[in-house]
N, C-alpha and C positions, 0 to 999 in steps of 0.2 A: 539195236533192238533189246540186245540183252540187259542192258543200263537200264532202260524204260521198263522191263518188265520186274527187274528189281526193286525199281523206285514204286511201282504200282505194289507191289506185295508188301513195303515197307509201311506205304501209306495204309494199307488196308491193315496190317498187323496193328498200327497205334490206333486206328478205330476200332478194332476187335478189343483190343486191352480194356476197354470200359465196356464191354459187352454187359448187359443188362442180367446176364445169367451170372456175373461175377459178385462175389461177397463185396469188395470195395466199391462197385458200381452202385450196389443196393444200398450201401453205406453213404455215398456221397449222393445218392438221389434223396434219401432221408433227411441228410444235414440241409440238402439246399433248399427242400421245401419248408423245412423249420425255419431256415433265414428268411425264406422270400415272403412267408407270411408271418413272419414277427414273433413266433414260439421262442427262436433264438435272438433275442433283442439286439438291436443296433449297440455297439459298443461293450456286450456282453463277453466277459472271459469265459475261456472254453478249457475245460482241464480235459487231458485226453482220456484219462483214467476214468471219469464220472461220464464222457460221452460214450466208451466202450462199454459200462455198464448198462447205460442208457438205452442204447442203439443194438445191444446184443452185437458187438462185433471185437474184434482182437485190436490190438493198437497198432499193428503193422497196418489193416485197414481202415483204421480211423485216421493214422497220418498222412496215408495216400490220399484218402478224400479232403483232408484240410490242407495237402498241398495243391490238390486242385482246385479247391475252392479259392486259395490265394492266388491264383493264376488268374483267376476270374475276377478278382479284386473284392471278392465278399468276405474274405477273412485276412485278417494281418497278423503276421506272425514274426514277434523282434525277439531278438536274441536277449536273454536277462529280462524280457519283461513278459513273454508267454504269449497266448494266442488269444485273439478278440475277432468278434463280430465286427467288420467293419462299419464307421458310423455313415448316417444317411447325408447327402451332400444335395442340396436341391440344385445348383446348378451343374453340376456331375452329372443329376439325371436327365435335366432338359436337354443337356448334349447328347446323353446317351438314347434319347427318344427321337432327336432329331436324326441320328445317325441311323437309328433303328427304321424310321420311315422310310428313308431313302433306301435303305438296305431290302427290306421287306416289300416294299411297291414292285421293286424290280425283281425279286423273287418271286412274286405272284405271277408277274407278265411272264416271266420263262416258265413258271409252272403252267400255266395255260397254254404255252407252245409245247412242252416236253413231257409233263405226266402222262404217265401209261396208266393202264387200268387198275392194276396193283397199286398206284401210288394214291390215285384218285380213292380208291376204297380206304386206304388208311387216313387221309384227310378227313373224309366223313364217319370212319370209326371213333375218331379222336372226339366228335363230339357226342358220341351215342350216350355217353352217361352225364350230359349236361344238366338235363331238365331235372332227373334225381338230386344232382350235386345243388342245383338251385334251391329246390323244395327243401331240403335237409340243411340249408345253410353252411354246407361242407367247405370250408376255405381250403382246405389241402387239395379235396379233389378237384376242387374248381381250377385250383394253381395246376395242378398236375394234367388236368383237361386241356387249359388254355397253352400250355408250353408244349403238350404231347401235337396240338393242332399246328401251330406256328411252325414247329421242327418239321411235321411234314410235308408242309407247303413249302419250306426251304431246300428240305431232301428232294421234293418233286422238280426243283428248278433245273437240278442236274449240275448244281455249281458247289462243290465242296467247300470252296473257301466262304462264298456268302452263308452257305448253312451254319458254319462255324461261326462266323460275324453274329448270326441272328442269335443264338443259343447265347452268347454272352450278353450280349446288348437286352433280349427279353430277360433275363436273369436280372440286370441293374434295374430295368424298370419297372418291372412286375414288384420287385421289393419294394421300392419307393411308393409305388402305388398301394399295395396293399397294407403297409405298414403305416403311411401317413393320413390316408384319405379316408371319408368316414364311409361306413359299410354301405355297398350300393342296395338301392331297395328291390324287391322282386321283379319289378317291371322293367328296371334297368338293367337287370342281369338277364331277363330274359330276351330284351332287346338286342344286346351284346352278343347273345347267342344266335339269335334271327341272323345280324350282322355277319357273321361266322359261316351261316349255312348260306348265305348269300353268295359269299366268297366261294366256297365251295363247288357250289352250282357252276359259277362262272370259270372256274377251273376246269370242271367237266366238261364244260361247254366248249373248253379251248378258247376263249373270249377274251382276248390279251386285255384290252383295253377296259373291258368291265371287271376283270381281275383285278387291276391295279386300282380301279376306282372302289371296289369294294374294301381293298386291303386299306386302303385310306380311311374308309368309313369304320372298318372294324378297330383300327386301332385309336381312332378318335382324335381330340385335340387336347394333347396333354397342358401346355401352357393355359388354358382357358378352364379345362376342369379343376387344375390346382387352383387357381385363383376363387373359382365359384366354391369349393370344398373347403377353402380357407377363411373366406369371406363368411363364409355359413357356419364356421365352428363356432 
């Protein structure tokens, strides 16, 4: 019992280490979003001093953030070469999306079973700024909203391992999508937001099958979308 309690506290401490209240978490979030939306471009060299000036943090915070991004495969750090944004890889993105579909559909079903009122409220709240972000063509706000929504669903699954997998897979696939695909139309963006709201409603209704189907709809068909986008480019 004592060992189990210590283990639980250790896990909680590891999660709290990257609380949004901490500077290093803020720096990580800013770097992450800029990588996902392509503001920090694939294969771009990253100078720690310049990043510290750009994002308003100290070198220690920047290094911690880069270390975490490296663990997710979004940044490459090599001795005598330096640090760079990881290049894009279509095959890797396809595999990550296939894995994401399996994991997130399961998370949606678990969330429909186990989500409490506070978690359902968090899922809905993640979509609150969607219409404004779409109208303003705010890529950063849309990326942050999408991540917040999918992580809220994953958290509501009550399975920490799956939730951590969702976070990493979401970053990999969202980055490929936003950097390489054509900008979605206003109608496409609003349809995507509607699909997310249908998913939130299914979870709130504790309808497992409908939640899983809604998640598949919200994720879309990555291979077909890639083919369509590149054909029309």
